ZAVO-318709 format. One line per field, with one value per residue (C-alpha): residue number from 1; chain; x, y, z. Coordinates in nm, 2 decimals, m for minus. Example, Ala and Ser with C-alpha at 12.3 -4.5 7.8 and 13.67 -1.06 7.14 Angstrom:
BEGIN
tike (1, 2)
guse (A, A)
xx (1.23, 1.37)
yy (m0.45, m0.11)
zz (0.78, 0.71)
***
This chain:
BEGIN
tike (1, 2, 3, 4, 5, 6, 7, 8, 9, 10, 11, 12, 13, 14, 15, 16, 17, 18, 19, 20, 21, 22, 23, 24, 25, 26, 27, 28, 29, 30, 31, 32, 33, 34, 35, 36, 37, 38, 39, 40, 41, 42, 43, 44, 45, 46, 47, 48, 49, 50, 51, 52, 53, 54, 55, 56, 57, 58, 59, 60, 61, 62, 63, 64, 65, 66, 67, 68, 69, 70, 71, 72, 73, 74, 75, 76, 77, 78, 79, 80, 81, 82, 83, 84, 85, 86, 87, 88, 89, 90, 91, 92, 93, 94, 95, 96, 97, 98, 99, 100, 101, 102, 103, 104, 105, 106, 107, 108, 109, 110, 111, 112, 113, 114, 115, 116, 117, 118, 119, 120, 121, 122, 123, 124, 125, 126, 127, 128, 129, 130, 131, 132, 133, 134, 135, 136, 137, 138, 139, 140, 141, 142, 143, 144, 145, 146, 147, 148, 149, 150, 151, 152, 153, 154, 155, 156, 157, 158, 159, 160, 161, 162, 163, 164, 165, 166, 167, 168, 169, 170, 171, 172, 173, 174, 175, 176, 177, 178, 179, 180, 181, 182, 183, 184, 185, 186, 187, 188, 189, 190, 191, 192, 193, 194, 195, 196, 197, 198, 199, 200, 201, 202, 203, 204, 205, 206, 207, 208, 209, 210, 211, 212, 213, 214, 215, 216, 217, 218, 219, 220, 221, 222, 223, 224, 225, 226, 227, 228, 229, 230, 231, 232, 233, 234, 235, 236, 237, 238, 239, 240, 241, 242, 243, 244, 245, 246, 247, 248, 249, 250, 251, 252, 253, 254, 255, 256, 257, 258, 259, 260, 261, 262, 263, 264, 265, 266, 267, 268, 269, 270, 271, 272, 273, 274, 275, 276, 277, 278, 279, 280, 281, 282, 283, 284, 285, 286, 287, 288, 289, 290, 291, 292, 293, 294, 295, 296, 297, 298, 299, 300, 301, 302, 303, 304, 305, 306, 307, 308, 309, 310, 311, 312, 313, 314, 315, 316, 317, 318, 319, 320, 321, 322, 323, 324, 325, 326, 327, 328, 329, 330, 331, 332, 333, 334, 335, 336, 337, 338, 339, 340, 341, 342, 343, 344, 345, 346, 347, 348, 349, 350, 351, 352, 353, 354, 355, 356, 357, 358, 359, 360, 361, 362, 363, 364, 365, 366, 367, 368, 369, 370, 371, 372, 373, 374, 375, 376, 377, 378, 379, 380, 381, 382, 383, 384, 385, 386, 387, 388, 389, 390, 391, 392, 393, 394, 395, 396, 397, 398, 399, 400, 401, 402, 403, 404, 405, 406, 407, 408, 409, 410, 411, 412, 413, 414, 415, 416, 417, 418, 419, 420, 421, 422, 423, 424, 425, 426, 427, 428, 429, 430, 431, 432, 433, 434, 435, 436, 437, 438, 439, 440, 441, 442, 443, 444, 445, 446, 447, 448, 449, 450, 451, 452, 453, 454, 455, 456, 457, 458, 459, 460, 461, 462, 463, 464, 465, 466, 467, 468, 469, 470, 471, 472, 473, 474, 475, 476, 477, 478, 479, 480, 481, 482, 483, 484, 485, 486, 487, 488, 489, 490, 491, 492, 493, 494, 495, 496, 497, 498, 499, 500, 501, 502, 503, 504, 505, 506, 507, 508, 509, 510, 511, 512, 513, 514, 515, 516, 517, 518, 519, 520, 521, 522, 523, 524, 525, 526, 527, 528, 529, 530, 531, 532, 533, 534, 535, 536, 537, 538, 539, 540, 541, 542, 543, 544, 545, 546, 547, 548, 549, 550, 551, 552, 553, 554, 555, 556, 557, 558, 559, 560, 561, 562, 563, 564, 565, 566, 567, 568)
guse (A, A, A, A, A, A, A, A, A, A, A, A, A, A, A, A, A, A, A, A, A, A, A, A, A, A, A, A, A, A, A, A, A, A, A, A, A, A, A, A, A, A, A, A, A, A, A, A, A, A, A, A, A, A, A, A, A, A, A, A, A, A, A, A, A, A, A, A, A, A, A, A, A, A, A, A, A, A, A, A, A, A, A, A, A, A, A, A, A, A, A, A, A, A, A, A, A, A, A, A, A, A, A, A, A, A, A, A, A, A, A, A, A, A, A, A, A, A, A, A, A, A, A, A, A, A, A, A, A, A, A, A, A, A, A, A, A, A, A, A, A, A, A, A, A, A, A, A, A, A, A, A, A, A, A, A, A, A, A, A, A, A, A, A, A, A, A, A, A, A, A, A, A, A, A, A, A, A, A, A, A, A, A, A, A, A, A, A, A, A, A, A, A, A, A, A, A, A, A, A, A, A, A, A, A, A, A, A, A, A, A, A, A, A, A, A, A, A, A, A, A, A, A, A, A, A, A, A, A, A, A, A, A, A, A, A, A, A, A, A, A, A, A, A, A, A, A, A, A, A, A, A, A, A, A, A, A, A, A, A, A, A, A, A, A, A, A, A, A, A, A, A, A, A, A, A, A, A, A, A, A, A, A, A, A, A, A, A, A, A, A, A, A, A, A, A, A, A, A, A, A, A, A, A, A, A, A, A, A, A, A, A, A, A, A, A, A, A, A, A, A, A, A, A, A, A, A, A, A, A, A, A, A, A, A, A, A, A, A, A, A, A, A, A, A, A, A, A, A, A, A, A, A, A, A, A, A, A, A, A, A, A, A, A, A, A, A, A, A, A, A, A, A, A, A, A, A, A, A, A, A, A, A, A, A, A, A, A, A, A, A, A, A, A, A, A, A, A, A, A, A, A, A, A, A, A, A, A, A, A, A, A, A, A, A, A, A, A, A, A, A, A, A, A, A, A, A, A, A, A, A, A, A, A, A, A, A, A, A, A, A, A, A, A, A, A, A, A, A, A, A, A, A, A, A, A, A, A, A, A, A, A, A, A, A, A, A, A, A, A, A, A, A, A, A, A, A, A, A, A, A, A, A, A, A, A, A, A, A, A, A, A, A, A, A, A, A, A, A, A, A, A, A, A, A, A, A, A, A, A, A, A, A, A, A, A, A, A, A, A, A, A, A, A, A, A, A, A, A, A, A, A, A, A, A, A, A, A, A, A, A, A, A, A, A, A, A, A, A, A, A, A, A, A, A, A, A, A, A, A, A, A, A, A, A, A, A, A)
xx (m2.25, m2.36, m2.32, m2.22, m2.23, m1.90, m1.72, m1.40, m1.20, m0.98, m0.76, m0.45, m0.30, m0.21, m0.03, m0.15, m0.20, m0.34, m0.12, m0.27, 0.05, 0.03, 0.40, 0.36, 0.25, 0.55, 0.82, 1.00, 1.20, 1.54, 1.59, 1.91, 2.19, 2.53, 2.53, 2.25, 2.18, 1.86, 1.73, 1.42, 1.23, 0.92, 0.62, 0.29, m0.01, m0.26, m0.63, m0.70, m1.03, m1.30, m1.39, m1.75, m1.78, m2.16, m2.23, m2.30, m2.10, m1.74, m1.51, m1.20, m0.96, m0.75, m0.48, m0.61, m0.30, m0.10, 0.20, 0.40, 0.76, 0.93, 1.18, 1.37, 1.39, 1.73, 1.83, 2.17, 2.18, 2.09, 1.99, 1.64, 1.61, 1.37, 1.05, 1.08, 0.78, 0.71, 0.65, 0.68, 0.66, 0.34, 0.53, 0.29, 0.14, m0.20, m0.28, m0.60, m0.76, m0.70, m0.89, m0.95, m0.80, m0.67, m0.40, m0.08, m0.21, m0.09, m0.28, m0.25, m0.14, 0.22, 0.29, 0.26, 0.57, 0.72, 1.08, 1.05, 1.19, 0.86, 0.90, 0.88, 1.16, 1.34, 1.69, 1.96, 2.30, 2.55, 2.79, 2.53, 2.53, 2.22, 1.99, 2.06, 1.76, 1.75, 1.56, 1.34, 1.23, 1.14, 0.93, 0.76, 0.69, 0.59, 0.26, 0.46, 0.60, 0.42, 0.63, 0.54, 0.64, 0.66, 0.88, 0.76, 0.75, 0.51, 0.62, 0.46, 0.35, 0.29, m0.02, m0.11, m0.10, m0.30, m0.56, m0.57, m0.65, m0.90, m1.09, m1.08, m0.93, m0.65, m0.88, m0.82, m0.43, m0.15, 0.20, 0.56, 0.82, 1.11, 1.37, 1.70, 1.84, 2.16, 2.43, 2.69, 3.04, 3.38, 3.26, 3.08, 2.73, 2.66, 2.36, 2.28, 2.18, 1.85, 1.71, 1.87, 1.92, 2.08, 2.31, 2.46, 2.47, 2.65, 3.00, 3.04, 3.06, 3.31, 3.19, 3.25, 3.07, 2.77, 2.76, 2.79, 2.51, 2.27, 2.33, 2.27, 1.96, 1.80, 1.87, 1.69, 1.37, 1.29, 1.52, 1.25, 1.29, 1.67, 1.68, 2.02, 2.18, 2.10, 2.01, 2.35, 2.35, 1.99, 2.04, 2.37, 2.35, 2.26, 2.60, 2.80, 2.58, 2.67, 3.05, 3.00, 2.84, 3.18, 3.05, 3.29, 3.29, 3.11, 2.83, 2.78, 2.75, 2.49, 2.29, 2.28, 2.21, 2.06, 1.85, 1.76, 1.80, 1.82, 2.03, 2.40, 2.40, 2.06, 1.90, 1.94, 1.98, 1.62, 1.52, 1.76, 1.67, 1.29, 1.37, 1.59, 1.31, 1.04, 1.25, 1.30, 0.93, 0.84, 1.09, 0.92, 0.56, 0.55, 0.92, 1.28, 1.25, 1.02, 0.89, 0.62, 0.56, 0.24, 0.22, 0.19, 0.32, 0.20, m0.06, m0.26, m0.33, m0.55, m0.73, m0.81, m0.97, m1.16, m1.31, m1.42, m1.57, m1.75, m1.92, m2.09, m2.20, m1.91, m1.93, m1.63, m1.60, m1.32, m1.16, m1.28, m1.06, m1.16, m1.18, m1.29, m1.45, m1.78, m1.75, m2.02, m1.88, m2.09, m2.00, m1.67, m1.76, m1.71, m2.06, m1.97, m1.71, m1.72, m1.54, m1.39, m1.71, m1.90, m2.06, m2.15, m2.11, m2.23, m2.04, m2.04, m1.66, m1.38, m1.04, m0.77, m0.41, m0.24, m0.12, m0.49, m0.48, m0.38, m0.04, m0.21, m0.34, 0.00, 0.22, 0.32, 0.38, 0.75, 0.79, 1.05, 1.18, 1.23, 1.48, 1.39, 1.53, 1.39, 1.60, 1.55, 1.86, 1.95, 2.07, 2.07, 2.29, 2.39, 2.38, 2.27, 2.13, 1.79, 1.70, 1.38, 1.49, 1.32, 1.61, 1.64, 1.97, 2.07, 2.39, 2.54, 2.63, 2.97, 3.02, 2.89, 2.56, 2.46, 2.16, 2.17, 2.00, 1.75, 1.75, 1.47, 1.53, 1.22, 1.22, 0.97, 0.78, 0.68, 0.48, 0.66, 0.88, 0.93, 1.13, 1.51, 1.50, 1.49, 1.31, 1.52, 1.38, 1.62, 1.51, 1.66, 1.57, 1.66, 1.97, 2.00, 1.85, 1.74, 2.03, 2.29, 2.18, 2.14, 2.39, 2.68, 2.51, 2.40, 2.75, 2.87, 2.62, 2.54, 2.69, 2.56, 2.74, 3.01, 3.27, 3.53, 3.71, 3.82, 3.60, 3.26, 3.03, 2.79, 2.43, 2.36, 2.11, 1.86, 1.63, 1.63, 1.46, 1.54, 1.29, 1.21, 0.88, 0.73, 0.68, 0.40, 0.39, 0.50, 0.27, 0.03, m0.32, m0.29, m0.01, m0.28, m0.43, m0.82, m0.89, m1.25, m1.33, m1.46, m1.18, m0.92, m0.58, m0.38, m0.01, 0.16, 0.41, 0.65, 1.02, 0.98, 1.01, 0.68, 0.32, 0.25, 0.24, m0.03, m0.25, m0.22, m0.31, m0.62, m0.74, m0.68, m0.89, m1.16, m1.19, m1.23, m1.53, m1.69, m1.58, m1.83, m1.76, m1.49, m1.21, m1.22, m1.44, m1.44, m1.71, m2.03, m2.07, m2.27, m2.54, m2.58, m2.66, m3.02, m3.11, m3.37, m3.69, m3.96, m3.95, m3.82, m3.63, m3.26, m3.14, m3.02, m2.64, m2.58, m2.48, m2.62, m2.57, m2.72, m2.68, m2.90, m3.14, m3.23, m3.18, m3.11, m2.75, m2.59, m2.62, m3.00, m3.03, m3.06, m3.10, m2.81, m2.56, m2.33, m2.09, m1.84, m1.51, m1.18, m0.95, m0.66)
yy (m0.22, 0.12, 0.26, 0.62, 0.84, 0.91, 0.98, 0.84, 0.92, 0.68, 0.75, 0.58, 0.28, 0.44, 0.32, 0.22, 0.58, 0.74, 1.00, 1.27, 1.33, 1.22, 1.15, 1.02, 1.34, 1.51, 1.27, 1.37, 1.12, 1.22, 0.99, 0.79, 0.89, 0.78, 0.81, 0.81, 1.16, 1.30, 1.57, 1.62, 1.94, 1.94, 2.14, 2.22, 2.42, 2.59, 2.70, 3.04, 3.07, 3.31, 3.59, 3.56, 3.75, 3.77, 3.38, 3.16, 2.88, 2.94, 2.73, 2.55, 2.56, 2.28, 2.26, 2.24, 2.11, 1.79, 1.84, 1.56, 1.57, 1.62, 1.37, 1.27, 0.93, 0.82, 0.52, 0.41, 0.43, 0.09, m0.04, m0.18, m0.54, m0.82, m0.86, m1.04, m1.20, m1.20, m1.57, m1.52, m1.83, m1.87, m1.93, m1.72, m1.76, m1.65, m1.52, m1.69, m1.69, m1.97, m2.30, m2.22, m2.48, m2.34, m2.52, m2.35, m2.09, m1.94, m1.96, m1.78, m2.08, m2.02, m2.40, m2.36, m2.25, m2.28, m2.31, m2.17, m2.50, m2.57, m2.26, m2.31, m2.09, m2.12, m2.26, m2.12, m2.24, m2.02, m2.00, m1.90, m1.55, m1.35, m1.23, m0.89, m0.64, m0.31, 0.00, m0.02, m0.36, m0.21, 0.06, m0.21, m0.42, m0.13, m0.29, m0.56, m0.32, m0.22, 0.03, 0.15, 0.50, 0.37, 0.07, m0.16, m0.51, m0.69, m0.85, m1.20, m1.10, m0.75, m0.55, m0.55, m0.93, m0.97, m0.73, m0.89, m1.22, m1.08, m0.88, m1.17, m0.91, m1.15, m1.33, m1.08, m1.08, m1.32, m1.28, m1.40, m1.47, m1.26, m1.53, m1.36, m1.12, m0.95, m0.77, m0.53, m0.54, m0.46, m0.39, m0.74, m0.83, m1.16, m1.35, m1.33, m1.66, m1.61, m1.93, m2.18, m2.41, m2.12, m2.05, m2.38, m2.44, m2.11, m2.12, m1.75, m1.82, m2.01, m2.25, m2.01, m1.73, m1.96, m2.05, m1.66, m1.57, m1.84, m1.74, m1.38, m1.43, m1.66, m1.40, m1.15, m1.37, m1.31, m1.01, m0.87, m1.17, m1.09, m0.72, m0.76, m0.82, m0.49, m0.24, m0.09, 0.00, 0.06, 0.43, 0.38, 0.31, m0.02, m0.07, 0.02, m0.25, m0.51, m0.44, m0.54, m0.89, m1.04, m1.06, m1.04, m0.74, m0.96, m1.06, m0.71, m0.60, m0.86, m0.81, m0.42, m0.38, m0.69, m0.83, m0.54, m0.29, 0.01, 0.33, 0.29, 0.64, 0.71, 0.37, 0.29, m0.05, m0.10, m0.02, m0.24, m0.54, m0.48, m0.47, m0.80, m0.97, m0.85, m1.00, m1.33, m1.36, m1.33, m1.59, m1.94, m1.84, m1.84, m1.90, m1.85, m1.48, m1.24, m1.07, m1.10, m0.91, m0.87, m0.98, m0.68, m0.44, m0.25, m0.08, m0.40, m0.38, m0.05, m0.20, m0.53, m0.33, m0.12, m0.44, m0.55, m0.22, m0.22, m0.55, m0.40, m0.08, 0.15, 0.42, 0.53, 0.86, 0.80, 1.08, 1.34, 1.60, 1.80, 2.19, 2.29, 2.19, 2.35, 2.44, 2.57, 2.90, 2.84, 2.47, 2.46, 2.13, 2.02, 1.98, 1.88, 1.90, 2.05, 1.85, 2.00, 1.93, 2.16, 1.87, 1.88, 1.57, 1.57, 1.37, 1.36, 1.30, 1.37, 1.17, 1.33, 1.30, 1.64, 1.72, 1.81, 2.08, 2.45, 2.60, 2.83, 2.54, 2.35, 2.69, 2.56, 2.19, 2.08, 1.78, 1.51, 1.42, 1.07, 1.00, 0.76, 0.58, 0.32, 0.13, m0.14, m0.38, m0.67, m0.91, m0.96, m0.79, m1.13, m1.41, m1.76, m2.06, m1.91, m1.60, m1.57, m1.41, m1.13, m0.97, m0.71, m0.54, m0.26, m0.06, 0.11, 0.48, 0.55, 0.86, 0.95, 1.14, 0.97, 0.75, 0.37, 0.28, 0.02, m0.18, m0.41, m0.63, m0.77, m1.03, m1.09, m1.36, m1.08, m0.95, m0.61, m0.64, m0.82, m1.15, m1.12, m0.79, m0.68, m0.38, m0.22, 0.02, 0.23, 0.42, 0.65, 0.95, 1.27, 1.46, 1.63, 1.56, 1.20, 1.18, 1.31, 1.07, 0.75, 0.79, 0.69, 0.35, 0.30, 0.32, 0.08, m0.18, m0.12, 0.01, 0.18, m0.06, 0.19, 0.11, m0.14, m0.33, m0.65, m0.89, m1.01, m0.77, m0.56, m0.53, m0.29, 0.00, 0.00, 0.27, 0.49, 0.78, 0.98, 1.17, 1.30, 1.23, 1.42, 1.21, 1.35, 1.05, 1.24, 1.56, 1.62, 1.73, 2.03, 2.17, 2.23, 2.58, 2.61, 2.24, 2.15, 1.91, 1.65, 1.65, 1.37, 1.41, 1.09, 1.09, 0.99, 0.71, 0.71, 0.59, 0.27, m0.08, m0.21, m0.09, m0.06, 0.31, 0.33, 0.05, 0.22, 0.55, 0.42, 0.25, 0.56, 0.75, 0.49, 0.48, 0.88, 0.86, 0.53, 0.48, 0.20, 0.00, m0.27, m0.17, m0.40, m0.68, m1.01, m1.02, m1.23, m1.56, m1.50, m1.75, m1.52, m1.20, m1.10, m0.88, m0.62, m0.72, m0.48, m0.25, 0.04, 0.28, 0.31, 0.62, 0.91, 0.87, 1.25, 1.29, 1.56, 1.70, 2.04, 2.07, 1.76, 1.80, 2.15, 2.45, 2.70, 2.76, 2.64, 2.99, 2.96, 2.61, 2.72, 3.04, 3.19, 2.96, 3.05, 2.84, 2.91, 2.78, 2.91, 3.06, 2.84)
zz (m2.63, m2.65, m2.99, m3.01, m3.31, m3.45, m3.79, m3.92, m4.22, m4.40, m4.71, m4.82, m4.61, m4.29, m3.98, m3.63, m3.53, m3.83, m4.02, m4.23, m4.42, m4.78, m4.85, m5.18, m5.34, m5.20, m5.30, m5.62, m5.82, m5.91, m6.18, m6.25, m6.05, m6.01, m5.63, m5.39, m5.24, m5.11, m4.87, m4.67, m4.63, m4.41, m4.55, m4.41, m4.50, m4.27, m4.31, m4.17, m3.98, m4.07, m3.84, m3.71, m3.38, m3.39, m3.42, m3.14, m3.31, m3.40, m3.64, m3.50, m3.78, m3.90, m4.16, m4.51, m4.66, m4.62, m4.38, m4.51, m4.54, m4.87, m4.97, m5.28, m5.46, m5.60, m5.80, m5.95, m6.33, m6.49, m6.83, m6.89, m6.80, m6.84, m6.61, m6.29, m6.16, m5.78, m5.65, m5.27, m5.05, m4.84, m4.51, m4.33, m3.98, m3.84, m3.50, m3.37, m3.03, m2.76, m2.85, m3.20, m3.44, m3.77, m3.99, m3.98, m3.74, m3.41, m3.07, m2.76, m2.58, m2.45, m2.50, m2.87, m3.04, m3.38, m3.48, m3.83, m3.97, m4.18, m4.37, m4.76, m4.81, m5.14, m5.12, m5.34, m5.40, m5.20, m5.48, m5.75, m5.86, m5.77, m6.03, m6.14, m6.08, m6.26, m6.18, m6.48, m6.37, m6.01, m6.18, m6.39, m6.08, m5.86, m5.74, m5.59, m5.32, m5.01, m4.82, m4.47, m4.36, m4.02, m3.96, m3.66, m3.54, m3.31, m2.99, m2.96, m2.61, m2.67, m2.63, m3.00, m3.03, m2.70, m2.86, m3.20, m3.03, m2.78, m3.04, m3.30, m3.54, m3.62, m3.86, m4.11, m4.12, m4.16, m4.00, m4.06, m3.81, m3.80, m3.84, m3.73, m3.49, m3.61, m3.45, m3.62, m3.45, m3.58, m3.92, m3.95, m3.94, m3.72, m3.61, m3.25, m3.07, m2.88, m2.76, m2.54, m2.84, m3.04, m2.77, m2.73, m3.10, m3.16, m3.31, m3.23, m2.84, m2.65, m2.38, m2.11, m2.29, m2.33, m1.97, m1.87, m2.12, m2.01, m1.64, m1.70, m1.91, m1.65, m1.41, m1.62, m1.66, m1.28, m1.19, m0.96, m0.72, m0.68, m0.59, m0.42, m0.76, m0.91, m0.62, m0.58, m0.97, m1.05, m1.11, m1.32, m1.70, m1.82, m2.00, m1.68, m1.51, m1.75, m1.70, m1.34, m1.43, m1.54, m1.90, m2.21, m2.43, m2.70, m2.47, m2.35, m2.70, m2.79, m2.48, m2.50, m2.88, m2.99, m2.70, m2.47, m2.76, m2.54, m2.57, m2.44, m2.32, m2.18, m2.03, m1.67, m1.52, m1.45, m1.81, m1.96, m1.72, m1.82, m2.18, m2.16, m1.97, m2.22, m2.50, m2.33, m2.24, m2.60, m2.72, m2.82, m2.86, m3.22, m3.32, m3.22, m3.22, m3.01, m3.33, m3.58, m3.90, m4.07, m4.45, m4.68, m4.40, m4.10, m4.31, m4.29, m3.91, m3.92, m4.21, m4.00, m3.73, m3.99, m4.12, m3.78, m3.71, m4.06, m3.96, m3.66, m3.84, m3.85, m4.14, m4.32, m4.53, m4.80, m4.97, m4.74, m4.61, m4.30, m4.35, m4.00, m3.68, m3.56, m3.20, m2.97, m2.81, m2.47, m2.42, m2.59, m2.75, m3.10, m3.27, m3.62, m3.90, m4.23, m4.51, m4.83, m5.03, m4.78, m4.62, m4.25, m4.05, m3.69, m3.42, m3.04, m3.02, m3.26, m3.24, m3.46, m3.52, m3.44, m3.78, m3.87, m3.59, m3.71, m3.63, m3.37, m3.17, m3.16, m3.12, m2.76, m2.84, m2.88, m3.10, m3.13, m3.49, m3.63, m3.90, m4.17, m4.47, m4.70, m4.94, m5.20, m5.24, m5.44, m5.18, m4.79, m4.55, m4.42, m4.68, m4.58, m4.77, m4.75, m4.92, m4.75, m4.41, m4.22, m4.00, m3.75, m3.67, m3.44, m3.54, m3.24, m3.24, m3.38, m3.18, m2.83, m2.83, m3.15, m3.15, m3.24, m3.57, m3.62, m3.95, m4.06, m4.37, m4.53, m4.81, m5.08, m4.89, m4.66, m4.95, m4.94, m5.23, m5.55, m5.58, m5.56, m5.38, m5.02, m4.86, m4.58, m4.32, m4.12, m3.83, m3.55, m3.32, m3.52, m3.44, m3.77, m4.10, m4.19, m4.46, m4.21, m3.95, m4.14, m4.44, m4.24, m4.14, m4.50, m4.64, m4.38, m4.49, m4.85, m5.17, m5.49, m5.71, m5.82, m5.53, m5.56, m5.27, m5.13, m4.95, m4.99, m5.20, m5.00, m5.10, m5.39, m5.34, m5.62, m5.49, m5.17, m4.99, m4.67, m4.48, m4.13, m3.94, m3.65, m3.32, m3.10, m2.89, m2.57, m2.60, m2.33, m2.43, m2.21, m2.45, m2.72, m2.70, m2.68, m2.75, m2.71, m2.45, m2.67, m2.92, m2.85, m3.00, m3.07, m3.17, m3.49, m3.52, m3.24, m3.26, m3.05, m3.21, m3.08, m3.09, m2.71, m2.70, m2.97, m2.81, m2.46, m2.61, m2.79, m2.48, m2.28, m2.52, m2.55, m2.16, m2.15, m2.39, m2.27, m1.92, m1.86, m2.17, m2.24, m2.48, m2.79, m2.63, m2.81, m3.08, m3.04, m3.23, m3.55, m3.41, m3.11, m3.30, m3.28, m3.57, m3.52, m3.73, m3.59, m3.86, m3.66, m3.91, m3.84, m3.63, m3.83, m3.85, m3.85, m4.20, m4.40, m4.75, m4.76, m5.15, m5.18, m4.88, m4.90, m5.15, m4.87, m4.75, m4.45, m4.28, m4.33, m4.16, m3.82, m3.64, m3.45, m3.62, m3.91, m4.09, m4.38, m4.51, m4.38, m4.65, m4.73)
***
């Protein structure tokens, strides 16, 4: 494989598409409050470019400050309690390539499937009172929490799983099955039967409904072979199409919101059938649900690729922020970057998330927004015998025009929270602020502990934060003004549940840079690697520290070229 000179920057644990925003610095803790309330105010900084009309090289300015969204942490008032140790279970699975034997691992062979029955989940007495967790305990055990800014799951037959297996990057990660698909209907949370066995063992469905559901799901698996069944309604909404299939309202709700997981207002019949087919095709590969979750959170995935890259010579510059791009005025190509230390790093290509770009470059770009909320609670939204459940729930919109809210609940065995707590992610497309979009759903499912009422107690919110994120996944490269030809812009996190958009975008950028190379090829076996032992000195990687190499300034380095630092 041809090795091209490149530069990469890695700070805190990022997501699949690297985000520059540093949310941790902008989150303000509100202290002990009697009621959860928070607001979000986006903030961004900009670096202004120095005017240098006589130079043959100009600076392409980038934002000099983090453009993270400000949020506010809240927590109910509670007394200090005893320390709670985290003792999560090791009911994890590993994705491995086909033919590779590994105890407790996953293979790419479709015939291999797990039922989740071998999970070493802790079984608790249903009548026992849950252990009380206090806010001081959460603060003390803060290192037990791994909180992703982006909430996603991995489809077991999605592009990311296929890429992890093909590139053998899966050796660096472990995964846990999502154990439950839930539905919210008539104010109740219910478990949705997914597999054939679940359908026929379900007590929520009548025998007639079971036959209806199995018949419709069987049709969706190969709906392309029966075009007469949907051609007349292919342009109508998927929710309207379901009404023509003689399905009960209960089944229509399950299929629309918990299996297809598409918008009731915007998705057409073809989109709904494709989403249902994808859901069904992913069943049974690694468990009774289509989804996997990486232990310790989504931030582990980019770290896995970083480890593989480092093995084959990748270089990472940690704690370096980019101040500007050095662009040749004649060729309009980026030649180098200058970091906040004044160090110049040469590169043939520059791949960047667009929050690095200046406001002037992005002035014609229209962004979507994602509303996010993260909660720490003391119990699950649907109590069962096992307290080690990873669940996904789609809450349908209450009013027309409102987006559905995706809720992902993680237990301590997912290594994202301390024992006896749950980490809950809520996500939807933004209509207003994150708090306005998500708080109505939060109050339907959770309590702050001060409300009283009949019925089973709701999970109590121990900590919460609301914030909005920018979604640039649909932005075309042509929307950016005066962008150098060898600068490639990747989007930040998108609002989809899976990672197909990020994987597809990464492959497209790679093919533009290296059209004759294979994207993420399988690594060679260690015994097949031939090391260069002829004593040839390694090629200069393009890093230069002018303060150490030469006493002269950057402007004296070469004739006809000037460099400087844009003012903040």
